[in-house]
Each structure stands twice: as structure tokens, then as C-alpha cells.
mmCIF file of the N, C-alpha and C atoms, coordinates in Angstrom:
data_MODEL
# 
_entry.id   MODEL 
# 
loop_
_atom_site.group_PDB 
_atom_site.id 
_atom_site.type_symbol 
_atom_site.label_atom_id 
_atom_site.label_alt_id 
_atom_site.label_comp_id 
_atom_site.label_asym_id 
_atom_site.label_entity_id 
_atom_site.label_seq_id 
_atom_site.pdbx_PDB_ins_code 
_atom_site.Cartn_x 
_atom_site.Cartn_y 
_atom_site.Cartn_z 
_atom_site.occupancy 
_atom_site.B_iso_or_equiv 
_atom_site.pdbx_formal_charge 
_atom_site.auth_seq_id 
_atom_site.auth_comp_id 
_atom_site.auth_asym_id 
_atom_site.auth_atom_id 
_atom_site.pdbx_PDB_model_num 
ATOM 1   N N  . MET A 1 1  ? -6.919  120.410 -6.205  1.00 0.00 ? 1  MET A N  1 
ATOM 2   C CA . MET A 1 1  ? -7.278  119.173 -5.073  1.00 0.00 ? 1  MET A CA 1 
ATOM 3   C C  . MET A 1 1  ? -7.689  118.090 -5.668  1.00 0.00 ? 1  MET A C  1 
ATOM 4   N N  . ILE A 1 2  ? -7.337  117.264 -4.757  1.00 0.00 ? 2  ILE A N  1 
ATOM 5   C CA . ILE A 1 2  ? -7.942  115.686 -5.319  1.00 0.00 ? 2  ILE A CA 1 
ATOM 6   C C  . ILE A 1 2  ? -9.160  115.157 -4.763  1.00 0.00 ? 2  ILE A C  1 
ATOM 7   N N  . GLU A 1 3  ? -9.764  116.050 -3.787  1.00 0.00 ? 3  GLU A N  1 
ATOM 8   C CA . GLU A 1 3  ? -11.137 115.520 -2.985  1.00 0.00 ? 3  GLU A CA 1 
ATOM 9   C C  . GLU A 1 3  ? -12.205 115.712 -4.007  1.00 0.00 ? 3  GLU A C  1 
ATOM 10  N N  . PRO A 1 4  ? -12.364 116.754 -4.597  1.00 0.00 ? 4  PRO A N  1 
ATOM 11  C CA . PRO A 1 4  ? -13.336 117.088 -5.766  1.00 0.00 ? 4  PRO A CA 1 
ATOM 12  C C  . PRO A 1 4  ? -13.590 115.902 -6.908  1.00 0.00 ? 4  PRO A C  1 
ATOM 13  N N  . ILE A 1 5  ? -12.264 115.535 -7.209  1.00 0.00 ? 5  ILE A N  1 
ATOM 14  C CA . ILE A 1 5  ? -12.170 114.331 -8.228  1.00 0.00 ? 5  ILE A CA 1 
ATOM 15  C C  . ILE A 1 5  ? -12.719 113.064 -7.453  1.00 0.00 ? 5  ILE A C  1 
ATOM 16  N N  . ILE A 1 6  ? -12.285 112.670 -6.521  1.00 0.00 ? 6  ILE A N  1 
ATOM 17  C CA . ILE A 1 6  ? -12.460 111.250 -5.732  1.00 0.00 ? 6  ILE A CA 1 
ATOM 18  C C  . ILE A 1 6  ? -14.033 111.594 -5.537  1.00 0.00 ? 6  ILE A C  1 
ATOM 19  N N  . LEU A 1 7  ? -14.645 112.784 -5.096  1.00 0.00 ? 7  LEU A N  1 
ATOM 20  C CA . LEU A 1 7  ? -16.367 112.801 -4.939  1.00 0.00 ? 7  LEU A CA 1 
ATOM 21  C C  . LEU A 1 7  ? -16.911 112.663 -6.090  1.00 0.00 ? 7  LEU A C  1 
ATOM 22  N N  . GLU A 1 8  ? -16.337 112.996 -7.184  1.00 0.00 ? 8  GLU A N  1 
ATOM 23  C CA . GLU A 1 8  ? -16.929 112.921 -8.504  1.00 0.00 ? 8  GLU A CA 1 
ATOM 24  C C  . GLU A 1 8  ? -16.819 111.493 -9.181  1.00 0.00 ? 8  GLU A C  1 
ATOM 25  N N  . LYS A 1 9  ? -16.022 110.926 -8.883  1.00 0.00 ? 9  LYS A N  1 
ATOM 26  C CA . LYS A 1 9  ? -15.812 109.570 -9.317  1.00 0.00 ? 9  LYS A CA 1 
ATOM 27  C C  . LYS A 1 9  ? -16.678 108.584 -8.454  1.00 0.00 ? 9  LYS A C  1 
ATOM 28  N N  . LEU A 1 10 ? -16.586 108.724 -7.157  1.00 0.00 ? 10 LEU A N  1 
ATOM 29  C CA . LEU A 1 10 ? -17.653 108.209 -6.273  1.00 0.00 ? 10 LEU A CA 1 
ATOM 30  C C  . LEU A 1 10 ? -18.855 108.317 -6.614  1.00 0.00 ? 10 LEU A C  1 
ATOM 31  N N  . GLU A 1 11 ? -19.290 109.350 -6.812  1.00 0.00 ? 11 GLU A N  1 
ATOM 32  C CA . GLU A 1 11 ? -20.891 109.527 -7.069  1.00 0.00 ? 11 GLU A CA 1 
ATOM 33  C C  . GLU A 1 11 ? -21.095 108.864 -8.588  1.00 0.00 ? 11 GLU A C  1 
ATOM 34  N N  . GLU A 1 12 ? -20.259 108.457 -9.331  1.00 0.00 ? 12 GLU A N  1 
ATOM 35  C CA . GLU A 1 12 ? -20.463 107.575 -10.681 1.00 0.00 ? 12 GLU A CA 1 
ATOM 36  C C  . GLU A 1 12 ? -21.009 106.246 -10.512 1.00 0.00 ? 12 GLU A C  1 
ATOM 37  N N  . LEU A 1 13 ? -20.251 105.827 -9.110  1.00 0.00 ? 13 LEU A N  1 
ATOM 38  C CA . LEU A 1 13 ? -20.272 104.676 -8.802  1.00 0.00 ? 13 LEU A CA 1 
ATOM 39  C C  . LEU A 1 13 ? -21.664 104.174 -8.264  1.00 0.00 ? 13 LEU A C  1 
ATOM 40  N N  . PRO A 1 14 ? -21.977 102.757 -8.656  1.00 0.00 ? 14 PRO A N  1 
ATOM 41  C CA . PRO A 1 14 ? -23.615 102.221 -7.938  1.00 0.00 ? 14 PRO A CA 1 
ATOM 42  C C  . PRO A 1 14 ? -23.075 102.339 -6.562  1.00 0.00 ? 14 PRO A C  1 
ATOM 43  N N  . GLU A 1 15 ? -24.497 102.119 -5.870  1.00 0.00 ? 15 GLU A N  1 
ATOM 44  C CA . GLU A 1 15 ? -24.184 102.137 -4.321  1.00 0.00 ? 15 GLU A CA 1 
ATOM 45  C C  . GLU A 1 15 ? -23.520 101.214 -3.805  1.00 0.00 ? 15 GLU A C  1 
ATOM 46  N N  . SER A 1 16 ? -23.584 99.977  -4.217  1.00 0.00 ? 16 SER A N  1 
ATOM 47  C CA . SER A 1 16 ? -22.960 98.562  -3.820  1.00 0.00 ? 16 SER A CA 1 
ATOM 48  C C  . SER A 1 16 ? -21.339 98.979  -3.672  1.00 0.00 ? 16 SER A C  1 
ATOM 49  N N  . LEU A 1 17 ? -20.815 99.553  -4.956  1.00 0.00 ? 17 LEU A N  1 
ATOM 50  C CA . LEU A 1 17 ? -19.455 99.809  -4.915  1.00 0.00 ? 17 LEU A CA 1 
ATOM 51  C C  . LEU A 1 17 ? -19.082 101.188 -4.092  1.00 0.00 ? 17 LEU A C  1 
ATOM 52  N N  . GLN A 1 18 ? -19.890 101.923 -3.695  1.00 0.00 ? 18 GLN A N  1 
ATOM 53  C CA . GLN A 1 18 ? -19.620 103.049 -3.050  1.00 0.00 ? 18 GLN A CA 1 
ATOM 54  C C  . GLN A 1 18 ? -19.352 102.696 -1.410  1.00 0.00 ? 18 GLN A C  1 
ATOM 55  N N  . THR A 1 19 ? -20.205 101.474 -0.993  1.00 0.00 ? 19 THR A N  1 
ATOM 56  C CA . THR A 1 19 ? -19.917 100.600 0.027   1.00 0.00 ? 19 THR A CA 1 
ATOM 57  C C  . THR A 1 19 ? -18.433 100.188 0.009   1.00 0.00 ? 19 THR A C  1 
ATOM 58  N N  . GLU A 1 20 ? -18.470 99.435  -0.836  1.00 0.00 ? 20 GLU A N  1 
ATOM 59  C CA . GLU A 1 20 ? -17.018 98.525  -0.979  1.00 0.00 ? 20 GLU A CA 1 
ATOM 60  C C  . GLU A 1 20 ? -15.892 100.045 -0.828  1.00 0.00 ? 20 GLU A C  1 
ATOM 61  N N  . VAL A 1 21 ? -15.933 100.819 -1.498  1.00 0.00 ? 21 VAL A N  1 
ATOM 62  C CA . VAL A 1 21 ? -15.102 101.856 -1.058  1.00 0.00 ? 21 VAL A CA 1 
ATOM 63  C C  . VAL A 1 21 ? -14.885 102.594 0.160   1.00 0.00 ? 21 VAL A C  1 
ATOM 64  N N  . LEU A 1 22 ? -16.146 102.743 0.774   1.00 0.00 ? 22 LEU A N  1 
ATOM 65  C CA . LEU A 1 22 ? -16.313 103.217 2.111   1.00 0.00 ? 22 LEU A CA 1 
ATOM 66  C C  . LEU A 1 22 ? -15.418 102.015 2.969   1.00 0.00 ? 22 LEU A C  1 
ATOM 67  N N  . HIS A 1 23 ? -15.799 100.741 2.728   1.00 0.00 ? 23 HIS A N  1 
ATOM 68  C CA . HIS A 1 23 ? -14.958 99.916  3.789   1.00 0.00 ? 23 HIS A CA 1 
ATOM 69  C C  . HIS A 1 23 ? -13.358 99.612  3.437   1.00 0.00 ? 23 HIS A C  1 
ATOM 70  N N  . TYR A 1 24 ? -12.590 99.920  2.134   1.00 0.00 ? 24 TYR A N  1 
ATOM 71  C CA . TYR A 1 24 ? -11.457 100.362 1.890   1.00 0.00 ? 24 TYR A CA 1 
ATOM 72  C C  . TYR A 1 24 ? -11.042 101.419 2.505   1.00 0.00 ? 24 TYR A C  1 
ATOM 73  N N  . ILE A 1 25 ? -11.759 102.558 2.373   1.00 0.00 ? 25 ILE A N  1 
ATOM 74  C CA . ILE A 1 25 ? -11.340 103.733 3.281   1.00 0.00 ? 25 ILE A CA 1 
ATOM 75  C C  . ILE A 1 25 ? -11.040 103.466 4.692   1.00 0.00 ? 25 ILE A C  1 
ATOM 76  N N  . GLU A 1 26 ? -11.966 102.673 5.400   1.00 0.00 ? 26 GLU A N  1 
ATOM 77  C CA . GLU A 1 26 ? -11.925 102.450 6.752   1.00 0.00 ? 26 GLU A CA 1 
ATOM 78  C C  . GLU A 1 26 ? -10.679 101.589 7.027   1.00 0.00 ? 26 GLU A C  1 
ATOM 79  N N  . PHE A 1 27 ? -10.575 100.791 6.037   1.00 0.00 ? 27 PHE A N  1 
ATOM 80  C CA . PHE A 1 27 ? -9.273  99.651  6.233   1.00 0.00 ? 27 PHE A CA 1 
ATOM 81  C C  . PHE A 1 27 ? -7.907  100.470 6.288   1.00 0.00 ? 27 PHE A C  1 
ATOM 82  N N  . LEU A 1 28 ? -8.166  101.524 5.174   1.00 0.00 ? 28 LEU A N  1 
ATOM 83  C CA . LEU A 1 28 ? -6.778  102.401 5.202   1.00 0.00 ? 28 LEU A CA 1 
ATOM 84  C C  . LEU A 1 28 ? -6.403  103.037 6.187   1.00 0.00 ? 28 LEU A C  1 
ATOM 85  N N  . ILE A 1 29 ? -7.676  103.565 6.677   1.00 0.00 ? 29 ILE A N  1 
ATOM 86  C CA . ILE A 1 29 ? -7.386  104.307 7.962   1.00 0.00 ? 29 ILE A CA 1 
ATOM 87  C C  . ILE A 1 29 ? -6.874  103.676 9.371   1.00 0.00 ? 29 ILE A C  1 
ATOM 88  N N  . ASP A 1 30 ? -7.522  102.483 9.454   1.00 0.00 ? 30 ASP A N  1 
ATOM 89  C CA . ASP A 1 30 ? -7.194  101.469 10.402  1.00 0.00 ? 30 ASP A CA 1 
ATOM 90  C C  . ASP A 1 30 ? -5.670  100.901 10.430  1.00 0.00 ? 30 ASP A C  1 
ATOM 91  N N  . LYS A 1 31 ? -5.222  100.782 9.215   1.00 0.00 ? 31 LYS A N  1 
ATOM 92  C CA . LYS A 1 31 ? -4.018  100.205 8.781   1.00 0.00 ? 31 LYS A CA 1 
ATOM 93  C C  . LYS A 1 31 ? -2.980  101.495 9.273   1.00 0.00 ? 31 LYS A C  1 
ATOM 94  N N  . HIS A 1 32 ? -3.458  102.638 8.767   1.00 0.00 ? 32 HIS A N  1 
ATOM 95  C CA . HIS A 1 32 ? -2.245  103.729 8.873   1.00 0.00 ? 32 HIS A CA 1 
ATOM 96  C C  . HIS A 1 32 ? -2.149  104.044 10.385  1.00 0.00 ? 32 HIS A C  1 
ATOM 97  N N  . SER A 1 33 ? -3.503  103.953 11.024  1.00 0.00 ? 33 SER A N  1 
ATOM 98  C CA . SER A 1 33 ? -3.235  104.184 12.563  1.00 0.00 ? 33 SER A CA 1 
ATOM 99  C C  . SER A 1 33 ? -2.763  103.231 13.267  1.00 0.00 ? 33 SER A C  1 
ATOM 100 N N  . LYS A 1 34 ? -2.482  102.106 12.894  1.00 0.00 ? 34 LYS A N  1 
ATOM 101 C CA . LYS A 1 34 ? -1.769  100.997 13.435  1.00 0.00 ? 34 LYS A CA 1 
ATOM 102 C C  . LYS A 1 34 ? -0.152  101.082 13.214  1.00 0.00 ? 34 LYS A C  1 
ATOM 103 N N  . ASN A 1 35 ? 0.049   101.399 11.821  1.00 0.00 ? 35 ASN A N  1 
ATOM 104 C CA . ASN A 1 35 ? 1.177   101.662 11.618  1.00 0.00 ? 35 ASN A CA 1 
ATOM 105 C C  . ASN A 1 35 ? 2.146   103.027 12.383  1.00 0.00 ? 35 ASN A C  1 
ATOM 106 N N  . SER A 1 36 ? 1.156   104.132 12.421  1.00 0.00 ? 36 SER A N  1 
ATOM 107 C CA . SER A 1 36 ? 1.694   104.993 13.137  1.00 0.00 ? 36 SER A CA 1 
ATOM 108 C C  . SER A 1 36 ? 1.890   104.671 14.801  1.00 0.00 ? 36 SER A C  1 
ATOM 109 N N  . THR A 1 37 ? 0.725   103.921 15.150  1.00 0.00 ? 37 THR A N  1 
ATOM 110 C CA . THR A 1 37 ? 1.150   103.435 16.773  1.00 0.00 ? 37 THR A CA 1 
ATOM 111 C C  . THR A 1 37 ? 2.338   102.634 16.910  1.00 0.00 ? 37 THR A C  1 
ATOM 112 N N  . GLN A 1 38 ? 2.631   101.904 16.275  1.00 0.00 ? 38 GLN A N  1 
ATOM 113 C CA . GLN A 1 38 ? 3.587   100.943 16.405  1.00 0.00 ? 38 GLN A CA 1 
ATOM 114 C C  . GLN A 1 38 ? 4.999   101.527 16.166  1.00 0.00 ? 38 GLN A C  1 
ATOM 115 N N  . ALA A 1 39 ? 5.092   102.587 15.354  1.00 0.00 ? 39 ALA A N  1 
ATOM 116 C CA . ALA A 1 39 ? 6.332   103.523 14.977  1.00 0.00 ? 39 ALA A CA 1 
ATOM 117 C C  . ALA A 1 39 ? 6.287   104.223 16.281  1.00 0.00 ? 39 ALA A C  1 
ATOM 118 N N  . GLU A 1 40 ? 5.264   104.705 16.952  1.00 0.00 ? 40 GLU A N  1 
ATOM 119 C CA . GLU A 1 40 ? 5.465   105.474 18.080  1.00 0.00 ? 40 GLU A CA 1 
ATOM 120 C C  . GLU A 1 40 ? 6.007   104.597 19.390  1.00 0.00 ? 40 GLU A C  1 
ATOM 121 N N  . SER A 1 41 ? 5.698   103.422 19.433  1.00 0.00 ? 41 SER A N  1 
ATOM 122 C CA . SER A 1 41 ? 6.037   102.626 20.630  1.00 0.00 ? 41 SER A CA 1 
ATOM 123 C C  . SER A 1 41 ? 7.255   102.338 20.776  1.00 0.00 ? 41 SER A C  1 
ATOM 124 N N  . THR A 1 42 ? 8.003   102.639 21.782  1.00 0.00 ? 42 THR A N  1 
ATOM 125 C CA . THR A 1 42 ? 9.431   102.411 21.844  1.00 0.00 ? 42 THR A CA 1 
ATOM 126 C C  . THR A 1 42 ? 9.698   100.818 21.898  1.00 0.00 ? 42 THR A C  1 
ATOM 127 N N  . LYS A 1 43 ? 10.657  100.530 20.990  1.00 0.00 ? 43 LYS A N  1 
ATOM 128 C CA . LYS A 1 43 ? 11.262  98.995  21.054  1.00 0.00 ? 43 LYS A CA 1 
ATOM 129 C C  . LYS A 1 43 ? 11.913  98.724  22.378  1.00 0.00 ? 43 LYS A C  1 
ATOM 130 N N  . LYS A 1 44 ? 11.630  97.396  22.929  1.00 0.00 ? 44 LYS A N  1 
ATOM 131 C CA . LYS A 1 44 ? 12.404  97.138  23.884  1.00 0.00 ? 44 LYS A CA 1 
ATOM 132 C C  . LYS A 1 44 ? 13.658  96.397  23.560  1.00 0.00 ? 44 LYS A C  1 
ATOM 133 N N  . ARG A 1 45 ? 14.907  97.009  24.273  1.00 0.00 ? 45 ARG A N  1 
ATOM 134 C CA . ARG A 1 45 ? 16.079  96.747  23.599  1.00 0.00 ? 45 ARG A CA 1 
ATOM 135 C C  . ARG A 1 45 ? 16.561  95.186  24.434  1.00 0.00 ? 45 ARG A C  1 
ATOM 136 N N  . ARG A 1 46 ? 17.174  94.282  23.794  1.00 0.00 ? 46 ARG A N  1 
ATOM 137 C CA . ARG A 1 46 ? 17.691  93.192  24.722  1.00 0.00 ? 46 ARG A CA 1 
ATOM 138 C C  . ARG A 1 46 ? 18.747  93.478  25.546  1.00 0.00 ? 46 ARG A C  1 
ATOM 139 N N  . VAL A 1 47 ? 18.878  93.185  26.683  1.00 0.00 ? 47 VAL A N  1 
ATOM 140 C CA . VAL A 1 47 ? 19.755  93.326  27.615  1.00 0.00 ? 47 VAL A CA 1 
ATOM 141 C C  . VAL A 1 47 ? 20.959  92.054  27.539  1.00 0.00 ? 47 VAL A C  1 
ATOM 142 N N  . ALA A 1 48 ? 22.107  92.246  27.540  1.00 0.00 ? 48 ALA A N  1 
ATOM 143 C CA . ALA A 1 48 ? 23.211  91.021  27.448  1.00 0.00 ? 48 ALA A CA 1 
ATOM 144 C C  . ALA A 1 48 ? 23.295  90.668  28.687  1.00 0.00 ? 48 ALA A C  1 
ATOM 145 N N  . GLY A 1 49 ? 23.452  89.267  28.948  1.00 0.00 ? 49 GLY A N  1 
ATOM 146 C CA . GLY A 1 49 ? 23.720  88.623  30.256  1.00 0.00 ? 49 GLY A CA 1 
ATOM 147 C C  . GLY A 1 49 ? 22.533  88.507  30.739  1.00 0.00 ? 49 GLY A C  1 
ATOM 148 N N  . THR A 1 50 ? 21.210  88.563  30.274  1.00 0.00 ? 50 THR A N  1 
ATOM 149 C CA . THR A 1 50 ? 19.896  88.087  31.026  1.00 0.00 ? 50 THR A CA 1 
ATOM 150 C C  . THR A 1 50 ? 19.886  86.725  31.312  1.00 0.00 ? 50 THR A C  1 
ATOM 151 N N  . MET A 1 51 ? 20.623  85.772  30.597  1.00 0.00 ? 51 MET A N  1 
ATOM 152 C CA . MET A 1 51 ? 20.596  84.354  30.592  1.00 0.00 ? 51 MET A CA 1 
ATOM 153 C C  . MET A 1 51 ? 21.580  83.780  31.403  1.00 0.00 ? 51 MET A C  1 
ATOM 154 N N  . LYS A 1 52 ? 22.396  84.666  31.694  1.00 0.00 ? 52 LYS A N  1 
ATOM 155 C CA . LYS A 1 52 ? 23.521  84.041  32.519  1.00 0.00 ? 52 LYS A CA 1 
ATOM 156 C C  . LYS A 1 52 ? 23.274  83.218  33.608  1.00 0.00 ? 52 LYS A C  1 
ATOM 157 N N  . GLY A 1 53 ? 23.739  82.061  33.845  1.00 0.00 ? 53 GLY A N  1 
ATOM 158 C CA . GLY A 1 53 ? 23.463  81.099  34.773  1.00 0.00 ? 53 GLY A CA 1 
ATOM 159 C C  . GLY A 1 53 ? 22.501  80.164  34.296  1.00 0.00 ? 53 GLY A C  1 
ATOM 160 N N  . MET A 1 54 ? 21.835  80.257  33.461  1.00 0.00 ? 54 MET A N  1 
ATOM 161 C CA . MET A 1 54 ? 20.703  79.326  32.861  1.00 0.00 ? 54 MET A CA 1 
ATOM 162 C C  . MET A 1 54 ? 21.155  78.208  32.255  1.00 0.00 ? 54 MET A C  1 
ATOM 163 N N  . PHE A 1 55 ? 22.454  78.015  31.799  1.00 0.00 ? 55 PHE A N  1 
ATOM 164 C CA . PHE A 1 55 ? 22.948  76.912  30.959  1.00 0.00 ? 55 PHE A CA 1 
ATOM 165 C C  . PHE A 1 55 ? 24.148  76.237  32.050  1.00 0.00 ? 55 PHE A C  1 
ATOM 166 N N  . VAL A 1 56 ? 24.293  75.270  32.136  1.00 0.00 ? 56 VAL A N  1 
ATOM 167 C CA . VAL A 1 56 ? 25.611  74.606  32.864  1.00 0.00 ? 56 VAL A CA 1 
ATOM 168 C C  . VAL A 1 56 ? 26.311  73.774  31.990  1.00 0.00 ? 56 VAL A C  1 
ATOM 169 N N  . LEU A 1 57 ? 27.639  74.547  32.093  1.00 0.00 ? 57 LEU A N  1 
ATOM 170 C CA . LEU A 1 57 ? 28.449  73.718  31.227  1.00 0.00 ? 57 LEU A CA 1 
ATOM 171 C C  . LEU A 1 57 ? 29.445  72.915  31.913  1.00 0.00 ? 57 LEU A C  1 
ATOM 172 N N  . PRO A 1 58 ? 30.027  72.014  31.957  1.00 0.00 ? 58 PRO A N  1 
ATOM 173 C CA . PRO A 1 58 ? 30.128  71.046  30.556  1.00 0.00 ? 58 PRO A CA 1 
ATOM 174 C C  . PRO A 1 58 ? 28.583  70.574  30.516  1.00 0.00 ? 58 PRO A C  1 
ATOM 175 N N  . LEU A 1 59 ? 27.996  70.154  29.295  1.00 0.00 ? 59 LEU A N  1 
ATOM 176 C CA . LEU A 1 59 ? 26.945  69.618  28.891  1.00 0.00 ? 59 LEU A CA 1 
ATOM 177 C C  . LEU A 1 59 ? 26.693  68.242  29.622  1.00 0.00 ? 59 LEU A C  1 
ATOM 178 N N  . PRO A 1 60 ? 25.517  67.671  29.886  1.00 0.00 ? 60 PRO A N  1 
ATOM 179 C CA . PRO A 1 60 ? 25.770  66.251  30.511  1.00 0.00 ? 60 PRO A CA 1 
ATOM 180 C C  . PRO A 1 60 ? 26.256  65.048  29.315  1.00 0.00 ? 60 PRO A C  1 
ATOM 181 N N  . ASP A 1 61 ? 26.509  64.093  29.720  1.00 0.00 ? 61 ASP A N  1 
ATOM 182 C CA . ASP A 1 61 ? 27.006  63.027  28.745  1.00 0.00 ? 61 ASP A CA 1 
ATOM 183 C C  . ASP A 1 61 ? 25.980  62.584  27.912  1.00 0.00 ? 61 ASP A C  1 
ATOM 184 N N  . ASP A 1 62 ? 24.615  62.566  28.471  1.00 0.00 ? 62 ASP A N  1 
ATOM 185 C CA . ASP A 1 62 ? 23.649  62.200  27.675  1.00 0.00 ? 62 ASP A CA 1 
ATOM 186 C C  . ASP A 1 62 ? 22.904  63.240  27.051  1.00 0.00 ? 62 ASP A C  1 
ATOM 187 N N  . PHE A 1 63 ? 23.621  64.320  26.682  1.00 0.00 ? 63 PHE A N  1 
ATOM 188 C CA . PHE A 1 63 ? 23.046  65.491  25.854  1.00 0.00 ? 63 PHE A CA 1 
ATOM 189 C C  . PHE A 1 63 ? 22.557  65.038  24.635  1.00 0.00 ? 63 PHE A C  1 
ATOM 190 N N  . ASP A 1 64 ? 23.104  64.255  23.738  1.00 0.00 ? 64 ASP A N  1 
ATOM 191 C CA . ASP A 1 64 ? 22.853  64.019  22.485  1.00 0.00 ? 64 ASP A CA 1 
ATOM 192 C C  . ASP A 1 64 ? 21.602  62.988  22.419  1.00 0.00 ? 64 ASP A C  1 
ATOM 193 N N  . GLU A 1 65 ? 21.379  62.029  23.502  1.00 0.00 ? 65 GLU A N  1 
ATOM 194 C CA . GLU A 1 65 ? 20.432  61.087  23.615  1.00 0.00 ? 65 GLU A CA 1 
ATOM 195 C C  . GLU A 1 65 ? 19.202  61.677  23.183  1.00 0.00 ? 65 GLU A C  1 
ATOM 196 N N  . PRO A 1 66 ? 18.205  60.850  22.750  1.00 0.00 ? 66 PRO A N  1 
ATOM 197 C CA . PRO A 1 66 ? 16.726  61.328  22.648  1.00 0.00 ? 66 PRO A CA 1 
ATOM 198 C C  . PRO A 1 66 ? 16.164  61.704  23.893  1.00 0.00 ? 66 PRO A C  1 
ATOM 199 N N  . LEU A 1 67 ? 15.154  62.315  24.040  1.00 0.00 ? 67 LEU A N  1 
ATOM 200 C CA . LEU A 1 67 ? 14.629  62.879  25.348  1.00 0.00 ? 67 LEU A CA 1 
ATOM 201 C C  . LEU A 1 67 ? 13.443  61.754  25.654  1.00 0.00 ? 67 LEU A C  1 
ATOM 202 N N  . GLU A 1 68 ? 13.242  61.535  27.017  1.00 0.00 ? 68 GLU A N  1 
ATOM 203 C CA . GLU A 1 68 ? 12.349  60.469  27.416  1.00 0.00 ? 68 GLU A CA 1 
ATOM 204 C C  . GLU A 1 68 ? 10.797  60.539  26.431  1.00 0.00 ? 68 GLU A C  1 
ATOM 205 N N  . ASP A 1 69 ? 10.416  62.030  26.430  1.00 0.00 ? 69 ASP A N  1 
ATOM 206 C CA . ASP A 1 69 ? 9.077   62.337  25.707  1.00 0.00 ? 69 ASP A CA 1 
ATOM 207 C C  . ASP A 1 69 ? 9.057   62.053  24.460  1.00 0.00 ? 69 ASP A C  1 
ATOM 208 N N  . MET A 1 70 ? 10.397  61.761  23.671  1.00 0.00 ? 70 MET A N  1 
ATOM 209 C CA . MET A 1 70 ? 10.295  61.534  22.361  1.00 0.00 ? 70 MET A CA 1 
ATOM 210 C C  . MET A 1 70 ? 10.653  60.053  21.887  1.00 0.00 ? 70 MET A C  1 
ATOM 211 N N  . LYS A 1 71 ? 11.132  59.442  22.894  1.00 0.00 ? 71 LYS A N  1 
ATOM 212 C CA . LYS A 1 71 ? 11.391  57.732  22.734  1.00 0.00 ? 71 LYS A CA 1 
ATOM 213 C C  . LYS A 1 71 ? 10.358  57.289  21.897  1.00 0.00 ? 71 LYS A C  1 
ATOM 214 N N  . GLU A 1 72 ? 8.862   57.427  22.478  1.00 0.00 ? 72 GLU A N  1 
ATOM 215 C CA . GLU A 1 72 ? 7.712   56.724  21.649  1.00 0.00 ? 72 GLU A CA 1 
ATOM 216 C C  . GLU A 1 72 ? 7.722   57.327  20.302  1.00 0.00 ? 72 GLU A C  1 
ATOM 217 N N  . TYR A 1 73 ? 7.840   58.653  20.074  1.00 0.00 ? 73 TYR A N  1 
ATOM 218 C CA . TYR A 1 73 ? 7.792   58.931  18.577  1.00 0.00 ? 73 TYR A CA 1 
ATOM 219 C C  . TYR A 1 73 ? 8.816   58.545  17.747  1.00 0.00 ? 73 TYR A C  1 
ATOM 220 N N  . ILE A 1 74 ? 9.672   58.142  18.283  1.00 0.00 ? 74 ILE A N  1 
ATOM 221 C CA . ILE A 1 74 ? 10.946  58.027  17.273  1.00 0.00 ? 74 ILE A CA 1 
ATOM 222 C C  . ILE A 1 74 ? 10.910  56.353  17.133  1.00 0.00 ? 74 ILE A C  1 
ATOM 223 N N  . LYS A 1 75 ? 10.683  55.352  18.147  1.00 0.00 ? 75 LYS A N  1 
ATOM 224 C CA . LYS A 1 75 ? 10.091  54.200  17.992  1.00 0.00 ? 75 LYS A CA 1 
ATOM 225 C C  . LYS A 1 75 ? 9.215   54.166  16.680  1.00 0.00 ? 75 LYS A C  1 
ATOM 226 N N  . VAL A 1 76 ? 7.854   54.966  16.714  1.00 0.00 ? 76 VAL A N  1 
ATOM 227 C CA . VAL A 1 76 ? 6.846   54.642  15.701  1.00 0.00 ? 76 VAL A CA 1 
ATOM 228 C C  . VAL A 1 76 ? 7.556   55.080  14.281  1.00 0.00 ? 76 VAL A C  1 
ATOM 229 N N  . LYS A 1 77 ? 8.441   56.334  14.070  1.00 0.00 ? 77 LYS A N  1 
ATOM 230 C CA . LYS A 1 77 ? 8.947   56.809  13.225  1.00 0.00 ? 77 LYS A CA 1 
ATOM 231 C C  . LYS A 1 77 ? 9.897   55.639  12.458  1.00 0.00 ? 77 LYS A C  1 
ATOM 232 N N  . ILE A 1 78 ? 10.734  54.813  13.137  1.00 0.00 ? 78 ILE A N  1 
ATOM 233 C CA . ILE A 1 78 ? 11.384  54.124  12.582  1.00 0.00 ? 78 ILE A CA 1 
ATOM 234 C C  . ILE A 1 78 ? 10.880  52.737  12.044  1.00 0.00 ? 78 ILE A C  1 
ATOM 235 N N  . ASN A 1 79 ? 9.785   52.353  12.764  1.00 0.00 ? 79 ASN A N  1 
ATOM 236 C CA . ASN A 1 79 ? 9.140   50.991  12.368  1.00 0.00 ? 79 ASN A CA 1 
ATOM 237 C C  . ASN A 1 79 ? 8.199   51.334  11.056  1.00 0.00 ? 79 ASN A C  1 
# 
């Protein structure tokens, strides 16, 4: 078993390093529990056609023109 070896090595460390080992163990436990929770959660599947009717075709004639909100930015960028 690996547990006695881990405990033996842990006892050889100074207390400050034992604290670091404890923090690392807690990190691993937290990381593992998050991974298992994510794996258990069901992924939402995308449904085709949910954006139907959101875009009007043909596109307007000024589609490629800069937006009103961006005109000031574009002026500054050019000058």
C-alpha cells in the first residue's frame, strides 16, 4: 500500500512543508470533485433553427458602412 510510504515521507518533512502538502492535497481533492461534477452534468445540446427569423435577408444597402457608434473611433484612428 502507498499510504504508509506517504505518511513516512510526510513525517520526515518540517511542519511548514507539511502544511504545503496539506494545501496541495486539498487542492487535488477540490480539483477532482469539480471534474467529476462537470462530467456528471449534462451538456445542453444546441437546437437547430433557434435563430430563425432573427436575420432579415437581403441585407440592407448600408451593411458594410461603419456603425454610427464607431464613426468617432474611425476618425481618431485615421488622423
